[in-house]
TORFI-760057 format. One record per residue (C-alpha): residue in three letters; x negated, y negated, z. Coordinates in steps of 0.05 Angstrom, whole numbers. Layout:
BEGIN
<pt><residu>ALA</residu><u>X</u><v>Y</v><w>Z</w></pt>
...
# end
This chain:
BEGIN
<pt><residu>MET</residu><u>-3865</u><v>-6320</v><w>2440</w></pt>
<pt><residu>ARG</residu><u>-3793</u><v>-6311</v><w>2423</w></pt>
<pt><residu>ILE</residu><u>-3749</u><v>-6258</v><w>2454</w></pt>
<pt><residu>ILE</residu><u>-3692</u><v>-6237</v><w>2411</w></pt>
<pt><residu>VAL</residu><u>-3634</u><v>-6201</v><w>2443</w></pt>
<pt><residu>HIS</residu><u>-3584</u><v>-6164</v><w>2399</w></pt>
<pt><residu>PHE</residu><u>-3515</u><v>-6150</v><w>2425</w></pt>
<pt><residu>VAL</residu><u>-3475</u><v>-6092</v><w>2396</w></pt>
<pt><residu>TRP</residu><u>-3400</u><v>-6103</v><w>2396</w></pt>
<pt><residu>VAL</residu><u>-3357</u><v>-6041</v><w>2403</w></pt>
<pt><residu>PRO</residu><u>-3283</u><v>-6050</v><w>2389</w></pt>
<pt><residu>THR</residu><u>-3241</u><v>-6035</v><w>2450</w></pt>
<pt><residu>ALA</residu><u>-3198</u><v>-5985</v><w>2412</w></pt>
<pt><residu>ALA</residu><u>-3260</u><v>-5947</v><w>2388</w></pt>
<pt><residu>LEU</residu><u>-3289</u><v>-5945</v><w>2458</w></pt>
<pt><residu>LEU</residu><u>-3224</u><v>-5919</v><w>2487</w></pt>
<pt><residu>LEU</residu><u>-3219</u><v>-5866</v><w>2433</w></pt>
<pt><residu>SER</residu><u>-3290</u><v>-5842</v><w>2448</w></pt>
<pt><residu>LEU</residu><u>-3273</u><v>-5836</v><w>2522</w></pt>
<pt><residu>LEU</residu><u>-3209</u><v>-5798</v><w>2508</w></pt>
<pt><residu>SER</residu><u>-3243</u><v>-5750</v><w>2461</w></pt>
<pt><residu>ALA</residu><u>-3296</u><v>-5731</v><w>2512</w></pt>
<pt><residu>PRO</residu><u>-3293</u><v>-5657</v><w>2529</w></pt>
<pt><residu>VAL</residu><u>-3251</u><v>-5640</v><w>2591</w></pt>
<pt><residu>ALA</residu><u>-3257</u><v>-5575</v><w>2630</w></pt>
<pt><residu>HIS</residu><u>-3192</u><v>-5536</v><w>2632</w></pt>
<pt><residu>ALA</residu><u>-3173</u><v>-5478</v><w>2677</w></pt>
<pt><residu>LEU</residu><u>-3175</u><v>-5411</v><w>2642</w></pt>
<pt><residu>LEU</residu><u>-3122</u><v>-5358</v><w>2653</w></pt>
<pt><residu>VAL</residu><u>-3157</u><v>-5292</v><w>2665</w></pt>
<pt><residu>ASN</residu><u>-3114</u><v>-5229</v><w>2668</w></pt>
<pt><residu>TRP</residu><u>-3127</u><v>-5160</v><w>2699</w></pt>
<pt><residu>LYS</residu><u>-3124</u><v>-5116</v><w>2637</w></pt>
<pt><residu>ALA</residu><u>-3091</u><v>-5051</v><w>2660</w></pt>
<pt><residu>ASP</residu><u>-3054</u><v>-5016</v><w>2715</w></pt>
<pt><residu>VAL</residu><u>-3116</u><v>-4984</v><w>2745</w></pt>
<pt><residu>ASP</residu><u>-3157</u><v>-4991</v><w>2809</w></pt>
<pt><residu>GLY</residu><u>-3221</u><v>-5030</v><w>2806</w></pt>
<pt><residu>ALA</residu><u>-3268</u><v>-5081</v><w>2837</w></pt>
<pt><residu>PHE</residu><u>-3252</u><v>-5155</v><w>2830</w></pt>
<pt><residu>ASN</residu><u>-3323</u><v>-5169</v><w>2808</w></pt>
<pt><residu>ASP</residu><u>-3321</u><v>-5117</v><w>2751</w></pt>
<pt><residu>ALA</residu><u>-3321</u><v>-5160</v><w>2689</w></pt>
<pt><residu>THR</residu><u>-3296</u><v>-5103</v><w>2645</w></pt>
<pt><residu>LYS</residu><u>-3229</u><v>-5103</v><w>2681</w></pt>
<pt><residu>TRP</residu><u>-3213</u><v>-5175</v><w>2662</w></pt>
<pt><residu>SER</residu><u>-3184</u><v>-5200</v><w>2596</w></pt>
<pt><residu>THR</residu><u>-3242</u><v>-5248</v><w>2582</w></pt>
<pt><residu>GLY</residu><u>-3296</u><v>-5197</v><w>2596</w></pt>
<pt><residu>LYS</residu><u>-3320</u><v>-5242</v><w>2652</w></pt>
<pt><residu>VAL</residu><u>-3305</u><v>-5245</v><w>2727</w></pt>
<pt><residu>PRO</residu><u>-3258</u><v>-5304</v><w>2742</w></pt>
<pt><residu>GLY</residu><u>-3295</u><v>-5364</v><w>2770</w></pt>
<pt><residu>ALA</residu><u>-3281</u><v>-5428</v><w>2808</w></pt>
<pt><residu>ASP</residu><u>-3243</u><v>-5461</v><w>2750</w></pt>
<pt><residu>ASP</residu><u>-3202</u><v>-5399</v><w>2732</w></pt>
<pt><residu>ASP</residu><u>-3132</u><v>-5375</v><w>2749</w></pt>
<pt><residu>ALA</residu><u>-3137</u><v>-5301</v><w>2761</w></pt>
<pt><residu>VAL</residu><u>-3073</u><v>-5261</v><w>2750</w></pt>
<pt><residu>ASP</residu><u>-3056</u><v>-5188</v><w>2763</w></pt>
<pt><residu>ASN</residu><u>-2987</u><v>-5171</v><w>2736</w></pt>
<pt><residu>PHE</residu><u>-2991</u><v>-5095</v><w>2747</w></pt>
<pt><residu>VAL</residu><u>-2963</u><v>-5061</v><w>2809</w></pt>
<pt><residu>ASN</residu><u>-2988</u><v>-4989</v><w>2816</w></pt>
<pt><residu>HIS</residu><u>-3060</u><v>-4999</v><w>2834</w></pt>
<pt><residu>GLN</residu><u>-3108</u><v>-5036</v><w>2881</w></pt>
<pt><residu>ILE</residu><u>-3161</u><v>-5088</v><w>2868</w></pt>
<pt><residu>LYS</residu><u>-3218</u><v>-5089</v><w>2919</w></pt>
<pt><residu>SER</residu><u>-3263</u><v>-5148</v><w>2934</w></pt>
<pt><residu>THR</residu><u>-3330</u><v>-5139</v><w>2969</w></pt>
<pt><residu>VAL</residu><u>-3371</u><v>-5200</v><w>2947</w></pt>
<pt><residu>ASN</residu><u>-3364</u><v>-5275</v><w>2956</w></pt>
<pt><residu>THR</residu><u>-3312</u><v>-5301</v><w>2907</w></pt>
<pt><residu>LYS</residu><u>-3282</u><v>-5369</v><w>2890</w></pt>
<pt><residu>VAL</residu><u>-3226</u><v>-5379</v><w>2840</w></pt>
<pt><residu>LYS</residu><u>-3177</u><v>-5435</v><w>2825</w></pt>
<pt><residu>SER</residu><u>-3118</u><v>-5390</v><w>2841</w></pt>
<pt><residu>PHE</residu><u>-3102</u><v>-5316</v><w>2848</w></pt>
<pt><residu>THR</residu><u>-3034</u><v>-5284</v><w>2836</w></pt>
<pt><residu>THR</residu><u>-3027</u><v>-5210</v><w>2849</w></pt>
<pt><residu>LYS</residu><u>-2968</u><v>-5162</v><w>2843</w></pt>
<pt><residu>GLY</residu><u>-3010</u><v>-5100</v><w>2859</w></pt>
<pt><residu>GLY</residu><u>-3048</u><v>-5083</v><w>2922</w></pt>
<pt><residu>PHE</residu><u>-3108</u><v>-5125</v><w>2942</w></pt>
<pt><residu>ASP</residu><u>-3162</u><v>-5104</v><w>2992</w></pt>
<pt><residu>LEU</residu><u>-3210</u><v>-5156</v><w>3018</w></pt>
<pt><residu>ALA</residu><u>-3261</u><v>-5110</v><w>3050</w></pt>
<pt><residu>LYS</residu><u>-3323</u><v>-5154</v><w>3052</w></pt>
<pt><residu>GLY</residu><u>-3349</u><v>-5223</v><w>3032</w></pt>
<pt><residu>THR</residu><u>-3311</u><v>-5289</v><w>3029</w></pt>
<pt><residu>PHE</residu><u>-3251</u><v>-5302</v><w>2983</w></pt>
<pt><residu>GLU</residu><u>-3231</u><v>-5373</v><w>2968</w></pt>
<pt><residu>ALA</residu><u>-3176</u><v>-5398</v><w>2922</w></pt>
<pt><residu>THR</residu><u>-3170</u><v>-5474</v><w>2919</w></pt>
<pt><residu>ASN</residu><u>-3098</u><v>-5473</v><w>2893</w></pt>
<pt><residu>GLY</residu><u>-3078</u><v>-5413</v><w>2935</w></pt>
<pt><residu>ILE</residu><u>-3064</u><v>-5339</v><w>2934</w></pt>
<pt><residu>THR</residu><u>-2995</u><v>-5310</v><w>2918</w></pt>
<pt><residu>SER</residu><u>-2986</u><v>-5238</v><w>2937</w></pt>
<pt><residu>SER</residu><u>-2925</u><v>-5194</v><w>2926</w></pt>
<pt><residu>GLY</residu><u>-2955</u><v>-5124</v><w>2926</w></pt>
<pt><residu>GLY</residu><u>-2990</u><v>-5118</v><w>2993</w></pt>
<pt><residu>PHE</residu><u>-3053</u><v>-5152</v><w>3017</w></pt>
<pt><residu>GLY</residu><u>-3103</u><v>-5120</v><w>3064</w></pt>
<pt><residu>LEU</residu><u>-3156</u><v>-5160</v><w>3103</w></pt>
<pt><residu>ASN</residu><u>-3204</u><v>-5104</v><w>3122</w></pt>
<pt><residu>GLY</residu><u>-3268</u><v>-5139</v><w>3144</w></pt>
<pt><residu>GLY</residu><u>-3272</u><v>-5197</v><w>3095</w></pt>
<pt><residu>SER</residu><u>-3260</u><v>-5272</v><w>3104</w></pt>
<pt><residu>ILE</residu><u>-3208</u><v>-5318</v><w>3072</w></pt>
<pt><residu>LYS</residu><u>-3232</u><v>-5390</v><w>3068</w></pt>
<pt><residu>ASP</residu><u>-3195</u><v>-5456</v><w>3058</w></pt>
<pt><residu>THR</residu><u>-3136</u><v>-5423</v><w>3024</w></pt>
<pt><residu>VAL</residu><u>-3060</u><v>-5424</v><w>3027</w></pt>
<pt><residu>VAL</residu><u>-3035</u><v>-5352</v><w>3024</w></pt>
<pt><residu>THR</residu><u>-2962</u><v>-5344</v><w>3001</w></pt>
<pt><residu>ILE</residu><u>-2932</u><v>-5276</v><w>3015</w></pt>
<pt><residu>SER</residu><u>-2873</u><v>-5265</v><w>2967</w></pt>
<pt><residu>GLY</residu><u>-2867</u><v>-5191</v><w>2979</w></pt>
<pt><residu>GLY</residu><u>-2902</u><v>-5132</v><w>3010</w></pt>
<pt><residu>ARG</residu><u>-2940</u><v>-5140</v><w>3075</w></pt>
<pt><residu>PHE</residu><u>-3005</u><v>-5175</v><w>3094</w></pt>
<pt><residu>SER</residu><u>-3041</u><v>-5129</v><w>3141</w></pt>
<pt><residu>ILE</residu><u>-3105</u><v>-5140</v><w>3182</w></pt>
<pt><residu>SER</residu><u>-3143</u><v>-5076</v><w>3196</w></pt>
<pt><residu>ASN</residu><u>-3172</u><v>-5053</v><w>3262</w></pt>
<pt><residu>SER</residu><u>-3240</u><v>-5080</v><w>3241</w></pt>
<pt><residu>ASP</residu><u>-3271</u><v>-5135</v><w>3284</w></pt>
<pt><residu>ASN</residu><u>-3301</u><v>-5170</v><w>3223</w></pt>
<pt><residu>SER</residu><u>-3239</u><v>-5201</v><w>3192</w></pt>
<pt><residu>VAL</residu><u>-3238</u><v>-5278</v><w>3190</w></pt>
<pt><residu>LEU</residu><u>-3185</u><v>-5330</v><w>3174</w></pt>
<pt><residu>ASN</residu><u>-3224</u><v>-5394</v><w>3161</w></pt>
<pt><residu>GLY</residu><u>-3179</u><v>-5454</v><w>3149</w></pt>
<pt><residu>VAL</residu><u>-3119</u><v>-5412</v><w>3126</w></pt>
<pt><residu>THR</residu><u>-3045</u><v>-5429</v><w>3119</w></pt>
<pt><residu>PHE</residu><u>-2995</u><v>-5372</v><w>3110</w></pt>
<pt><residu>LYS</residu><u>-2928</u><v>-5385</v><w>3076</w></pt>
<pt><residu>GLY</residu><u>-2871</u><v>-5337</v><w>3064</w></pt>
<pt><residu>ILE</residu><u>-2805</u><v>-5340</v><w>3103</w></pt>
<pt><residu>GLY</residu><u>-2777</u><v>-5272</v><w>3121</w></pt>
<pt><residu>THR</residu><u>-2844</u><v>-5236</v><w>3115</w></pt>
<pt><residu>ASP</residu><u>-2894</u><v>-5214</v><w>3167</w></pt>
<pt><residu>ILE</residu><u>-2967</u><v>-5202</v><w>3180</w></pt>
<pt><residu>LEU</residu><u>-2990</u><v>-5140</v><w>3217</w></pt>
<pt><residu>ASN</residu><u>-3052</u><v>-5144</v><w>3260</w></pt>
<pt><residu>GLN</residu><u>-3066</u><v>-5070</v><w>3268</w></pt>
<pt><residu>ALA</residu><u>-3082</u><v>-5033</v><w>3333</w></pt>
<pt><residu>GLY</residu><u>-3149</u><v>-5047</v><w>3364</w></pt>
<pt><residu>GLY</residu><u>-3171</u><v>-5100</v><w>3314</w></pt>
<pt><residu>THR</residu><u>-3194</u><v>-5171</v><w>3327</w></pt>
<pt><residu>VAL</residu><u>-3183</u><v>-5225</v><w>3274</w></pt>
<pt><residu>THR</residu><u>-3226</u><v>-5288</v><w>3283</w></pt>
<pt><residu>VAL</residu><u>-3195</u><v>-5356</v><w>3268</w></pt>
<pt><residu>ARG</residu><u>-3236</u><v>-5417</v><w>3249</w></pt>
<pt><residu>LYS</residu><u>-3216</u><v>-5488</v><w>3226</w></pt>
<pt><residu>GLY</residu><u>-3143</u><v>-5480</v><w>3248</w></pt>
<pt><residu>LEU</residu><u>-3084</u><v>-5436</v><w>3230</w></pt>
<pt><residu>THR</residu><u>-3013</u><v>-5448</v><w>3205</w></pt>
<pt><residu>LEU</residu><u>-2962</u><v>-5391</v><w>3201</w></pt>
<pt><residu>GLN</residu><u>-2894</u><v>-5387</v><w>3169</w></pt>
<pt><residu>PRO</residu><u>-2890</u><v>-5311</v><w>3172</w></pt>
<pt><residu>ILE</residu><u>-2890</u><v>-5278</v><w>3240</w></pt>
<pt><residu>MET</residu><u>-2956</u><v>-5244</v><w>3260</w></pt>
<pt><residu>ARG</residu><u>-2945</u><v>-5178</v><w>3296</w></pt>
<pt><residu>PHE</residu><u>-2999</u><v>-5152</v><w>3343</w></pt>
<pt><residu>ASP</residu><u>-2997</u><v>-5077</v><w>3350</w></pt>
<pt><residu>ASN</residu><u>-3026</u><v>-5038</v><w>3410</w></pt>
<pt><residu>GLY</residu><u>-3086</u><v>-5077</v><w>3434</w></pt>
<pt><residu>SER</residu><u>-3100</u><v>-5122</v><w>3375</w></pt>
<pt><residu>LYS</residu><u>-3128</u><v>-5191</v><w>3387</w></pt>
<pt><residu>MET</residu><u>-3137</u><v>-5260</v><w>3356</w></pt>
<pt><residu>ALA</residu><u>-3200</u><v>-5298</v><w>3373</w></pt>
<pt><residu>PHE</residu><u>-3205</u><v>-5374</v><w>3363</w></pt>
<pt><residu>ASP</residu><u>-3277</u><v>-5391</v><w>3348</w></pt>
<pt><residu>GLY</residu><u>-3290</u><v>-5465</v><w>3360</w></pt>
<pt><residu>SER</residu><u>-3244</u><v>-5523</v><w>3375</w></pt>
<pt><residu>GLN</residu><u>-3184</u><v>-5525</v><w>3328</w></pt>
<pt><residu>VAL</residu><u>-3109</u><v>-5532</v><w>3320</w></pt>
<pt><residu>PHE</residu><u>-3059</u><v>-5475</v><w>3317</w></pt>
<pt><residu>ALA</residu><u>-3006</u><v>-5518</v><w>3283</w></pt>
<pt><residu>GLU</residu><u>-2946</u><v>-5472</v><w>3281</w></pt>
<pt><residu>GLY</residu><u>-2926</u><v>-5400</v><w>3279</w></pt>
<pt><residu>ASP</residu><u>-2896</u><v>-5340</v><w>3314</w></pt>
<pt><residu>LEU</residu><u>-2938</u><v>-5286</v><w>3347</w></pt>
<pt><residu>SER</residu><u>-2904</u><v>-5221</v><w>3370</w></pt>
<pt><residu>PHE</residu><u>-2941</u><v>-5177</v><w>3419</w></pt>
<pt><residu>GLU</residu><u>-2918</u><v>-5106</v><w>3408</w></pt>
<pt><residu>GLY</residu><u>-2936</u><v>-5034</v><w>3426</w></pt>
<pt><residu>THR</residu><u>-2955</u><v>-5010</v><w>3495</w></pt>
<pt><residu>ALA</residu><u>-3027</u><v>-5034</v><w>3500</w></pt>
<pt><residu>LYS</residu><u>-3049</u><v>-5104</v><w>3522</w></pt>
<pt><residu>ASN</residu><u>-3055</u><v>-5156</v><w>3466</w></pt>
<pt><residu>ALA</residu><u>-3092</u><v>-5221</v><w>3473</w></pt>
<pt><residu>ILE</residu><u>-3109</u><v>-5289</v><w>3445</w></pt>
<pt><residu>LYS</residu><u>-3183</u><v>-5299</v><w>3460</w></pt>
<pt><residu>MET</residu><u>-3228</u><v>-5360</v><w>3458</w></pt>
<pt><residu>THR</residu><u>-3302</u><v>-5368</v><w>3449</w></pt>
<pt><residu>ASP</residu><u>-3338</u><v>-5410</v><w>3502</w></pt>
<pt><residu>GLY</residu><u>-3330</u><v>-5485</v><w>3493</w></pt>
<pt><residu>THR</residu><u>-3265</u><v>-5481</v><w>3454</w></pt>
<pt><residu>ASP</residu><u>-3209</u><v>-5533</v><w>3457</w></pt>
<pt><residu>LEU</residu><u>-3148</u><v>-5499</v><w>3429</w></pt>
<pt><residu>THR</residu><u>-3090</u><v>-5546</v><w>3411</w></pt>
<pt><residu>LEU</residu><u>-3022</u><v>-5514</v><w>3403</w></pt>
<pt><residu>GLY</residu><u>-2970</u><v>-5547</v><w>3358</w></pt>
<pt><residu>THR</residu><u>-2970</u><v>-5615</v><w>3326</w></pt>
<pt><residu>ALA</residu><u>-2943</u><v>-5679</v><w>3358</w></pt>
<pt><residu>VAL</residu><u>-2884</u><v>-5719</v><w>3333</w></pt>
<pt><residu>SER</residu><u>-2905</u><v>-5780</v><w>3292</w></pt>
<pt><residu>PRO</residu><u>-2874</u><v>-5826</v><w>3240</w></pt>
<pt><residu>THR</residu><u>-2898</u><v>-5778</v><w>3186</w></pt>
<pt><residu>ASN</residu><u>-2883</u><v>-5715</v><w>3226</w></pt>
<pt><residu>PRO</residu><u>-2812</u><v>-5719</v><w>3255</w></pt>
<pt><residu>PHE</residu><u>-2812</u><v>-5647</v><w>3282</w></pt>
<pt><residu>PRO</residu><u>-2863</u><v>-5619</v><w>3331</w></pt>
<pt><residu>GLY</residu><u>-2903</u><v>-5560</v><w>3309</w></pt>
<pt><residu>LYS</residu><u>-2880</u><v>-5500</v><w>3349</w></pt>
<pt><residu>VAL</residu><u>-2919</u><v>-5439</v><w>3371</w></pt>
<pt><residu>THR</residu><u>-2878</u><v>-5380</v><w>3396</w></pt>
<pt><residu>VAL</residu><u>-2906</u><v>-5320</v><w>3431</w></pt>
<pt><residu>ILE</residu><u>-2860</u><v>-5260</v><w>3438</w></pt>
<pt><residu>ARG</residu><u>-2877</u><v>-5205</v><w>3486</w></pt>
<pt><residu>GLY</residu><u>-2839</u><v>-5144</v><w>3462</w></pt>
<pt><residu>ASN</residu><u>-2857</u><v>-5077</v><w>3493</w></pt>
<pt><residu>ALA</residu><u>-2930</u><v>-5096</v><w>3501</w></pt>
<pt><residu>ALA</residu><u>-2965</u><v>-5096</v><w>3568</w></pt>
<pt><residu>ASN</residu><u>-2983</u><v>-5161</v><w>3602</w></pt>
<pt><residu>ALA</residu><u>-3003</u><v>-5210</v><w>3547</w></pt>
<pt><residu>VAL</residu><u>-3063</u><v>-5256</v><w>3556</w></pt>
<pt><residu>ILE</residu><u>-3064</u><v>-5324</v><w>3523</w></pt>
<pt><residu>GLY</residu><u>-3132</u><v>-5357</v><w>3524</w></pt>
<pt><residu>GLU</residu><u>-3196</u><v>-5341</v><w>3560</w></pt>
<pt><residu>LYS</residu><u>-3236</u><v>-5373</v><w>3617</w></pt>
<pt><residu>SER</residu><u>-3308</u><v>-5390</v><w>3604</w></pt>
<pt><residu>SER</residu><u>-3359</u><v>-5373</v><w>3658</w></pt>
<pt><residu>ASP</residu><u>-3406</u><v>-5426</v><w>3631</w></pt>
<pt><residu>PRO</residu><u>-3393</u><v>-5493</v><w>3666</w></pt>
<pt><residu>MET</residu><u>-3423</u><v>-5530</v><w>3606</w></pt>
<pt><residu>LYS</residu><u>-3376</u><v>-5496</v><w>3557</w></pt>
<pt><residu>THR</residu><u>-3307</u><v>-5494</v><w>3587</w></pt>
<pt><residu>ASN</residu><u>-3244</u><v>-5475</v><w>3550</w></pt>
<pt><residu>THR</residu><u>-3181</u><v>-5518</v><w>3546</w></pt>
<pt><residu>ILE</residu><u>-3111</u><v>-5501</v><w>3520</w></pt>
<pt><residu>LYS</residu><u>-3071</u><v>-5564</v><w>3503</w></pt>
<pt><residu>VAL</residu><u>-2999</u><v>-5563</v><w>3481</w></pt>
<pt><residu>VAL</residu><u>-2981</u><v>-5624</v><w>3439</w></pt>
<pt><residu>GLY</residu><u>-2922</u><v>-5595</v><w>3401</w></pt>
<pt><residu>GLU</residu><u>-2880</u><v>-5540</v><w>3432</w></pt>
<pt><residu>LEU</residu><u>-2901</u><v>-5474</v><w>3463</w></pt>
<pt><residu>SER</residu><u>-2846</u><v>-5422</v><w>3473</w></pt>
<pt><residu>LEU</residu><u>-2859</u><v>-5357</v><w>3511</w></pt>
<pt><residu>SER</residu><u>-2806</u><v>-5303</v><w>3501</w></pt>
<pt><residu>GLY</residu><u>-2806</u><v>-5246</v><w>3550</w></pt>
<pt><residu>ASP</residu><u>-2846</u><v>-5241</v><w>3615</w></pt>
<pt><residu>ASP</residu><u>-2914</u><v>-5220</v><w>3642</w></pt>
<pt><residu>TYR</residu><u>-2957</u><v>-5273</v><w>3610</w></pt>
<pt><residu>THR</residu><u>-3024</u><v>-5297</v><w>3633</w></pt>
<pt><residu>ILE</residu><u>-3049</u><v>-5364</v><w>3608</w></pt>
<pt><residu>ALA</residu><u>-3124</u><v>-5361</v><w>3619</w></pt>
<pt><residu>ALA</residu><u>-3166</u><v>-5423</v><w>3607</w></pt>
<pt><residu>ASN</residu><u>-3208</u><v>-5469</v><w>3649</w></pt>
<pt><residu>ARG</residu><u>-3157</u><v>-5523</v><w>3637</w></pt>
<pt><residu>PHE</residu><u>-3084</u><v>-5523</v><w>3613</w></pt>
<pt><residu>ILE</residu><u>-3054</u><v>-5589</v><w>3590</w></pt>
<pt><residu>ASN</residu><u>-2981</u><v>-5596</v><w>3570</w></pt>
<pt><residu>GLU</residu><u>-2966</u><v>-5660</v><w>3532</w></pt>
<pt><residu>GLY</residu><u>-2915</u><v>-5628</v><w>3486</w></pt>
<pt><residu>LYS</residu><u>-2840</u><v>-5623</v><w>3482</w></pt>
<pt><residu>GLY</residu><u>-2839</u><v>-5573</v><w>3538</w></pt>
<pt><residu>LEU</residu><u>-2861</u><v>-5504</v><w>3557</w></pt>
<pt><residu>GLY</residu><u>-2802</u><v>-5459</v><w>3539</w></pt>
<pt><residu>VAL</residu><u>-2799</u><v>-5393</v><w>3576</w></pt>
# end
């Protein structure tokens, strides 16, 4: 029995052409259609008649309205000049969010996103359900207001360029071991503000100097008119102790601070008071 094998020769140029002509997915620009309030997941409000998806750049160029998000959403990017209210669900933008008209985190979650504040204010409501999950804030000269009585939960680390202001008893809770790379926190108002920790959390403050990082990450806590400010939290569970470790720089401005953790380790540039 003879076995005959046929080889098919494809010219290199033809093969390359076929590869280059294969369809490639491109991000779609999806615009908010009018200067009216509405829900982010209302397809009729968008220029394509569809809700922006994971490969889309969502853009809102109007200013006198508010978009509200209450369901899980993932886009490539989101640029908004109007008001935006994240009241429920998780919002994720792989290439970031740029906000210039005011952004309210009122019980929802921002995940794995760089938020650039180019105008207006980012405010966190007095709900205890707001979450920052792997978030970096950018925007020199801007601020974030954590409103009275609310607790914002932080997961997977936090980096701040704007200053975060805590007003009258608001709190930040670090859930799980993570790094607070840099940022300024200002404790204001007359009620006690606090940075809390869930049991078993190792909270690292700042980033260490290295060949690729010539400047240490700095965390500054400013106690304005607030009552005694508490940084950290002791765990009563001997199997789930809490540690605060400074590897960059921690600066405390003002007085009446309590650093509360089972262990405090200072390996950083120095504890400035």
